[in-house]
VEXGUNU-587819 format. One record per residue: residue number from 1; chain; x, y, z of N, C-alpha, C in turn. Coordinates in nm, 2 decimals, padded with zeros to 4 digits, always signed. Example, Ala and Ser with C-alpha at 12.3 -4.5 7.8 and 13.67 -1.06 7.14 Angstrom:
1|A|+01.32|-00.57|+00.78|+01.23|-00.45|+00.78|+01.32|-00.33|+00.78
2|A|+01.28|-00.22|+00.71|+01.37|-00.11|+00.71|+01.29|+00.00|+00.79
END
This chain:
1|A|+09.62|+06.16|+05.15|+09.54|+06.14|+05.04|+09.55|+06.27|+04.96
2|A|+09.57|+06.26|+04.84|+09.58|+06.39|+04.75|+09.44|+06.41|+04.69
3|A|+09.38|+06.52|+04.69|+09.25|+06.56|+04.67|+09.29|+06.64|+04.49
4|A|+09.20|+06.57|+04.39|+09.18|+06.60|+04.31|+09.05|+06.68|+04.25
5|A|+09.08|+06.78|+04.17|+08.95|+06.85|+04.13|+08.94|+06.84|+03.98
6|A|+08.83|+06.84|+03.90|+08.84|+06.77|+03.79|+08.70|+06.86|+03.74
7|A|+08.72|+06.98|+03.64|+08.58|+06.99|+03.60|+08.57|+06.99|+03.47
8|A|+08.42|+06.94|+03.43|+08.38|+06.85|+03.30|+08.31|+06.94|+03.26
9|A|+08.31|+06.95|+03.11|+08.22|+07.04|+03.02|+08.15|+06.93|+02.95
10|A|+08.20|+06.82|+02.92|+08.14|+06.71|+02.81|+08.24|+06.76|+02.68
11|A|+08.32|+06.81|+02.70|+08.45|+06.80|+02.55|+08.52|+06.70|+02.57
12|A|+08.60|+06.66|+02.44|+08.68|+06.59|+02.46|+08.80|+06.59|+02.54
13|A|+08.83|+06.71|+02.54|+08.96|+06.76|+02.66|+08.90|+06.72|+02.82
14|A|+08.77|+06.76|+02.81|+08.75|+06.75|+02.96|+08.73|+06.58|+02.98
15|A|+08.71|+06.49|+02.88|+08.70|+06.36|+02.92|+08.84|+06.31|+02.90
16|A|+08.93|+06.37|+02.85|+09.06|+06.34|+02.85|+09.12|+06.38|+03.00
17|A|+09.11|+06.48|+03.03|+09.17|+06.54|+03.16|+09.07|+06.41|+03.28
18|A|+08.98|+06.37|+03.26|+08.93|+06.29|+03.38|+08.98|+06.15|+03.35
19|A|+09.06|+06.10|+03.22|+09.12|+05.98|+03.23|+09.26|+06.00|+03.29
20|A|+09.31|+06.14|+03.28|+09.47|+06.17|+03.32|+09.43|+06.15|+03.48
21|A|+09.31|+06.25|+03.54|+09.30|+06.18|+03.68|+09.29|+06.07|+03.74
22|A|+09.25|+05.98|+03.69|+09.21|+05.86|+03.70|+09.36|+05.78|+03.71
23|A|+09.43|+05.81|+03.60|+09.58|+05.78|+03.59|+09.66|+05.81|+03.73
24|A|+09.63|+05.92|+03.75|+09.70|+06.00|+03.88|+09.65|+05.94|+04.01
25|A|+09.53|+05.96|+04.02|+09.46|+05.92|+04.11|+09.51|+05.71|+04.15
26|A|+09.56|+05.66|+04.07|+09.56|+05.52|+04.10|+09.73|+05.52|+04.16
27|A|+09.81|+05.61|+04.10|+09.93|+05.59|+04.13|+09.95|+05.66|+04.29
28|A|+09.88|+05.75|+04.29|+09.90|+05.83|+04.43|+09.77|+05.82|+04.55
29|A|+09.71|+05.75|+04.53|+09.59|+05.70|+04.63|+09.53|+05.83|+04.63
30|A|+09.48|+05.87|+04.51|+09.40|+06.00|+04.54|+09.24|+06.02|+04.54
31|A|+09.17|+06.07|+04.59|+09.03|+06.11|+04.57|+09.01|+06.22|+04.45
32|A|+08.90|+06.17|+04.40|+08.87|+06.25|+04.27|+08.75|+06.35|+04.29
33|A|+08.74|+06.46|+04.26|+08.58|+06.52|+04.26|+08.56|+06.56|+04.16
34|A|+08.44|+06.52|+04.07|+08.45|+06.56|+03.92|+08.35|+06.70|+03.98
35|A|+08.36|+06.77|+03.89|+08.26|+06.90|+03.90|+08.18|+06.97|+03.76
36|A|+08.08|+07.00|+03.74|+08.02|+07.02|+03.62|+07.95|+07.20|+03.64
37|A|+07.99|+07.30|+03.60|+07.94|+07.39|+03.62|+07.84|+07.44|+03.49
38|A|+07.74|+07.49|+03.55|+07.63|+07.53|+03.41|+07.61|+07.67|+03.47
39|A|+07.62|+07.75|+03.36|+07.63|+07.89|+03.35|+07.48|+07.96|+03.43
40|A|+07.48|+08.04|+03.51|+07.33|+08.08|+03.53|+07.25|+08.15|+03.44
41|A|+07.12|+08.13|+03.44|+07.07|+08.17|+03.35|+07.02|+08.36|+03.35
42|A|+07.07|+08.41|+03.48|+07.09|+08.54|+03.47|+07.21|+08.55|+03.43
43|A|+07.30|+08.51|+03.45|+07.46|+08.54|+03.36|+07.42|+08.53|+03.20
44|A|+07.40|+08.41|+03.15|+07.34|+08.42|+03.03|+07.26|+08.48|+02.96
45|A|+07.14|+08.58|+03.04|+07.11|+08.68|+03.01|+07.19|+08.79|+02.96
46|A|+07.27|+08.81|+03.08|+07.36|+08.93|+03.10|+07.43|+08.93|+02.98
47|A|+07.50|+08.80|+02.94|+07.58|+08.81|+02.83|+07.52|+08.81|+02.69
48|A|+07.39|+08.74|+02.68|+07.30|+08.78|+02.54|+07.27|+08.93|+02.52
49|A|+07.23|+08.98|+02.66|+07.21|+09.14|+02.61|+07.33|+09.21|+02.57
50|A|+07.40|+09.18|+02.65|+07.55|+09.26|+02.61|+07.59|+09.21|+02.44
51|A|+07.57|+09.11|+02.42|+07.63|+09.08|+02.26|+07.52|+09.08|+02.17
52|A|+07.41|+09.08|+02.20|+07.29|+09.11|+02.09|+07.26|+09.23|+02.11
53|A|+07.20|+09.27|+02.19|+07.15|+09.40|+02.22|+07.24|+09.54|+02.21
54|A|+07.36|+09.53|+02.26|+07.41|+09.65|+02.29|+07.38|+09.71|+02.37
55|A|+07.30|+09.86|+02.32|+07.25|+09.96|+02.41|+07.13|+09.95|+02.43
56|A|+07.04|+09.85|+02.33|+06.93|+09.85|+02.37|+06.92|+09.68|+02.48
57|A|+06.84|+09.72|+02.57|+06.82|+09.64|+02.70|+06.70|+09.56|+02.66
58|A|+06.76|+09.41|+02.63|+06.64|+09.31|+02.55|+06.60|+09.22|+02.65
59|A|+06.61|+09.25|+02.82|+06.55|+09.19|+02.91|+06.39|+09.17|+02.88
60|A|+06.34|+09.29|+02.88|+06.18|+09.30|+02.86|+06.14|+09.16|+02.74
61|A|+06.20|+09.11|+02.68|+06.15|+09.02|+02.59|+06.18|+08.84|+02.64
62|A|+06.27|+08.84|+02.77|+06.30|+08.74|+02.81|+06.20|+08.68|+02.92
63|A|+06.17|+08.54|+02.90|+06.06|+08.47|+02.96|+06.18|+08.42|+03.13
64|A|+06.12|+08.50|+03.17|+06.25|+08.43|+03.33|+06.21|+08.27|+03.38
65|A|+06.05|+08.24|+03.34|+06.04|+08.11|+03.40|+06.08|+08.04|+03.30
66|A|+06.09|+08.06|+03.18|+06.17|+07.96|+03.10|+06.28|+07.97|+03.09
67|A|+06.39|+08.07|+03.14|+06.50|+08.06|+03.15|+06.54|+07.97|+03.25
68|A|+06.50|+07.96|+03.37|+06.49|+07.91|+03.49|+06.48|+07.71|+03.48
69|A|+06.35|+07.71|+03.40|+06.35|+07.59|+03.35|+06.46|+07.53|+03.27
70|A|+06.47|+07.62|+03.17|+06.60|+07.59|+03.08|+06.72|+07.55|+03.16
71|A|+06.77|+07.61|+03.28|+06.85|+07.63|+03.37|+06.87|+07.47|+03.46
72|A|+06.74|+07.45|+03.51|+06.71|+07.34|+03.55|+06.76|+07.24|+03.47
73|A|+06.71|+07.20|+03.34|+06.73|+07.10|+03.21|+06.89|+07.10|+03.25
74|A|+07.01|+07.23|+03.22|+07.10|+07.20|+03.22|+07.15|+07.10|+03.32
75|A|+07.14|+07.14|+03.42|+07.17|+07.08|+03.57|+07.14|+06.93|+03.56
76|A|+07.02|+06.92|+03.55|+06.99|+06.76|+03.49|+07.06|+06.72|+03.36
77|A|+07.10|+06.77|+03.28|+07.19|+06.70|+03.18|+07.33|+06.70|+03.22
78|A|+07.37|+06.81|+03.31|+07.50|+06.77|+03.36|+07.54|+06.68|+03.46
79|A|+07.42|+06.65|+03.55|+07.39|+06.56|+03.63|+07.40|+06.39|+03.55
80|A|+07.32|+06.37|+03.45|+07.35|+06.27|+03.36|+07.50|+06.25|+03.33
81|A|+07.57|+06.35|+03.27|+07.69|+06.37|+03.21|+07.81|+06.29|+03.32
82|A|+07.80|+06.35|+03.41|+07.89|+06.30|+03.55|+07.85|+06.16|+03.60
83|A|+07.72|+06.09|+03.56|+07.67|+05.98|+03.59|+07.74|+05.89|+03.47
84|A|+07.73|+05.91|+03.36|+07.78|+05.82|+03.25|+07.94|+05.85|+03.25
85|A|+08.01|+05.94|+03.29|+08.14|+05.91|+03.31|+08.21|+05.83|+03.44
86|A|+08.11|+05.82|+03.52|+08.13|+05.72|+03.64|+08.11|+05.60|+03.58
87|A|+08.00|+05.58|+03.49|+07.95|+05.43|+03.47|+08.05|+05.37|+03.36
88|A|+08.10|+05.46|+03.28|+08.20|+05.43|+03.18|+08.37|+05.43|+03.17
89|A|+08.40|+05.51|+03.27|+08.54|+05.52|+03.30|+08.55|+05.38|+03.41
90|A|+08.68|+05.37|+03.42|+08.74|+05.27|+03.54|+08.75|+05.34|+03.65
91|A|+08.68|+05.35|+03.74|+08.72|+05.44|+03.88|+08.71|+05.32|+03.99
92|A|+08.77|+05.20|+03.95|+08.75|+05.09|+04.07|+08.84|+05.11|+04.15
93|A|+08.84|+05.14|+04.28|+08.93|+05.12|+04.39|+08.98|+05.28|+04.43
94|A|+08.88|+05.37|+04.32|+08.95|+05.55|+04.37|+08.82|+05.58|+04.41
95|A|+08.84|+05.68|+04.54|+08.68|+05.75|+04.60|+08.67|+05.87|+04.46
96|A|+08.55|+05.87|+04.44|+08.52|+05.98|+04.35|+08.36|+06.02|+04.40
97|A|+08.36|+06.14|+04.40|+08.23|+06.23|+04.40|+08.19|+06.35|+04.28
98|A|+08.11|+06.33|+04.27|+08.01|+06.43|+04.20|+07.96|+06.55|+04.22
99|A|+07.94|+06.67|+04.17|+07.86|+06.79|+04.19|+07.81|+06.87|+04.08
100|A|+07.72|+06.93|+04.07|+07.69|+07.03|+03.94|+07.63|+07.14|+04.05
101|A|+07.72|+07.23|+03.99|+07.73|+07.39|+04.03|+07.65|+07.48|+03.95
102|A|+07.60|+07.61|+03.99|+07.53|+07.69|+03.87|+07.60|+07.85|+03.92
103|A|+07.67|+07.89|+03.81|+07.71|+08.01|+03.83|+07.85|+08.02|+03.71
104|A|+07.90|+08.11|+03.71|+08.02|+08.13|+03.65|+08.13|+08.05|+03.65
105|A|+08.18|+07.96|+03.54|+08.25|+07.84|+03.53|+08.38|+07.87|+03.64
106|A|+08.46|+07.96|+03.57|+08.62|+07.97|+03.64|+08.59|+08.05|+03.75
107|A|+08.48|+08.11|+03.84|+08.46|+08.15|+03.96|+08.43|+08.02|+04.03
108|A|+08.34|+07.94|+03.99|+08.30|+07.80|+04.08|+08.41|+07.72|+04.07
109|A|+08.48|+07.70|+03.99|+08.59|+07.61|+03.97|+08.71|+07.64|+04.05
110|A|+08.74|+07.77|+04.09|+08.84|+07.85|+04.19|+08.75|+07.84|+04.32
111|A|+08.64|+07.85|+04.35|+08.58|+07.84|+04.46|+08.62|+07.71|+04.52
112|A|+08.57|+07.61|+04.42|+08.57|+07.48|+04.49|+08.72|+07.45|+04.51
113|A|+08.85|+07.50|+04.44|+08.93|+07.45|+04.50|+08.99|+07.51|+04.62
114|A|+08.91|+07.60|+04.64|+08.95|+07.69|+04.74|+08.92|+07.60|+04.88
115|A|+08.77|+07.60|+04.86|+08.68|+07.55|+04.98|+08.74|+07.40|+05.00
116|A|+08.77|+07.32|+04.89|+08.78|+07.19|+04.90|+08.93|+07.16|+04.95
117|A|+09.02|+07.23|+04.97|+09.16|+07.25|+04.94|+09.18|+07.13|+04.87
118|A|+09.20|+07.12|+04.76|+09.25|+07.02|+04.63|+09.43|+07.04|+04.63
119|A|+09.45|+06.98|+04.58|+09.62|+06.97|+04.59|+09.65|+07.02|+04.43
120|A|+09.54|+06.97|+04.37|+09.55|+06.96|+04.20|+09.42|+06.98|+04.10
121|A|+09.42|+07.06|+04.02|+09.32|+07.09|+03.93|+09.37|+07.01|+03.82
122|A|+09.28|+06.92|+03.78|+09.30|+06.85|+03.60|+09.20|+06.90|+03.54
123|A|+09.24|+06.99|+03.44|+09.11|+07.05|+03.32|+09.17|+07.00|+03.22
124|A|+09.05|+06.99|+03.09|+09.09|+07.01|+02.99|+09.11|+07.15|+02.90
125|A|+09.16|+07.12|+02.79|+09.20|+07.28|+02.71|+09.15|+07.22|+02.55
126|A|+09.09|+07.28|+02.52|+09.02|+07.28|+02.38|+09.11|+07.33|+02.26
127|A|+09.22|+07.38|+02.32|+09.32|+07.43|+02.24|+09.32|+07.56|+02.14
128|A|+09.23|+07.67|+02.16|+09.20|+07.76|+02.10|+09.26|+07.87|+02.05
129|A|+09.29|+07.90|+01.95|+09.40|+07.96|+01.91|+09.41|+08.11|+01.99
130|A|+09.56|+08.19|+02.01|+09.57|+08.27|+02.07|+09.47|+08.39|+02.05
131|A|+09.44|+08.42|+01.89|+09.34|+08.51|+01.90|+09.22|+08.48|+01.93
132|A|+09.16|+08.36|+01.90|+09.02|+08.36|+01.95|+09.01|+08.38|+02.12
133|A|+09.12|+08.28|+02.18|+09.14|+08.31|+02.35|+09.14|+08.45|+02.38
134|A|+09.20|+08.54|+02.30|+09.17|+08.68|+02.33|+09.05|+08.77|+02.33
135|A|+08.98|+08.71|+02.24|+08.83|+08.76|+02.20|+08.74|+08.68|+02.28
136|A|+08.73|+08.53|+02.32|+08.64|+08.45|+02.37|+08.68|+08.44|+02.52
137|A|+08.80|+08.45|+02.57|+08.83|+08.42|+02.70|+08.83|+08.28|+02.72
138|A|+08.92|+08.23|+02.81|+08.87|+08.08|+02.81|+08.90|+08.05|+02.98
139|A|+08.82|+07.98|+03.02|+08.79|+07.94|+03.14|+08.92|+07.86|+03.21
140|A|+08.98|+07.77|+03.13|+09.13|+07.72|+03.17|+09.21|+07.84|+03.22
141|A|+09.22|+07.94|+03.09|+09.33|+08.02|+03.13|+09.31|+08.11|+03.24
142|A|+09.17|+08.15|+03.28|+09.15|+08.22|+03.40|+09.16|+08.13|+03.52
143|A|+09.11|+07.99|+03.52|+09.14|+07.92|+03.63|+09.30|+07.90|+03.65
144|A|+09.40|+07.91|+03.57|+09.52|+07.90|+03.56|+09.58|+08.02|+03.64
145|A|+09.50|+08.15|+03.62|+09.56|+08.27|+03.66|+09.52|+08.26|+03.80
146|A|+09.41|+08.21|+03.87|+09.39|+08.24|+03.98|+09.35|+08.15|+04.11
147|A|+09.39|+08.01|+04.02|+09.38|+07.91|+04.12|+09.50|+07.89|+04.21
148|A|+09.44|+07.85|+04.34|+09.49|+07.85|+04.45|+09.61|+07.71|+04.48
149|A|+09.58|+07.64|+04.38|+09.64|+07.53|+04.37|+09.72|+07.49|+04.22
150|A|+09.79|+07.40|+04.20|+09.87|+07.39|+04.06|+09.75|+07.32|+03.96
151|A|+09.77|+07.35|+03.82|+09.68|+07.34|+03.75|+09.73|+07.23|+03.61
152|A|+09.68|+07.12|+03.58|+09.74|+07.06|+03.51|+09.62|+07.05|+03.41
153|A|+09.68|+07.07|+03.29|+09.59|+07.13|+03.17|+09.62|+07.00|+03.06
154|A|+09.52|+06.91|+03.02|+09.51|+06.82|+02.94|+09.49|+06.88|+02.78
155|A|+09.55|+06.83|+02.68|+09.47|+06.86|+02.53|+09.39|+06.76|+02.54
156|A|+09.30|+06.76|+02.43|+09.20|+06.67|+02.37|+09.27|+06.53|+02.31
157|A|+09.35|+06.57|+02.28|+09.44|+06.45|+02.20|+09.49|+06.34|+02.30
158|A|+09.52|+06.37|+02.43|+09.57|+06.28|+02.55|+09.49|+06.15|+02.52
159|A|+09.58|+06.03|+02.57|+09.53|+05.88|+02.55|+09.61|+05.85|+02.64
160|A|+09.58|+05.79|+02.77|+09.66|+05.73|+02.86|+09.72|+05.59|+02.80
END
């Protein structure tokens, strides 16, 4: 049985990736694991401090309790998203599992791929321009570069 890892971020591209994974699973008797990765509040705070404050440390105005509550809300929303995907798409006859992880998205995806011995990662690409990808960085690009298994990238326009 082939094992497919499908990271979900709620974008049209990630939903298209789920649809493609379902198609692959039906044709190959595959197992699908849907994951959603919530960036940890610690990483968000670090990014915000680097981006907004530059040399000034903005951590003194951050309410850590509020940040943890927000992180918890993001996890809850991600769990709801995965549940909605399961209920709205036809996974009939396909073994599917879901999990929400907290951390740096590309690292968690790669970690899951390694630890779960996945045969294929199916993920969406929002289609950033080369210039924007250079400055923003792309989870998909990083996963492609470091993944232990092949990565199938699906554009948001895909319809099975």
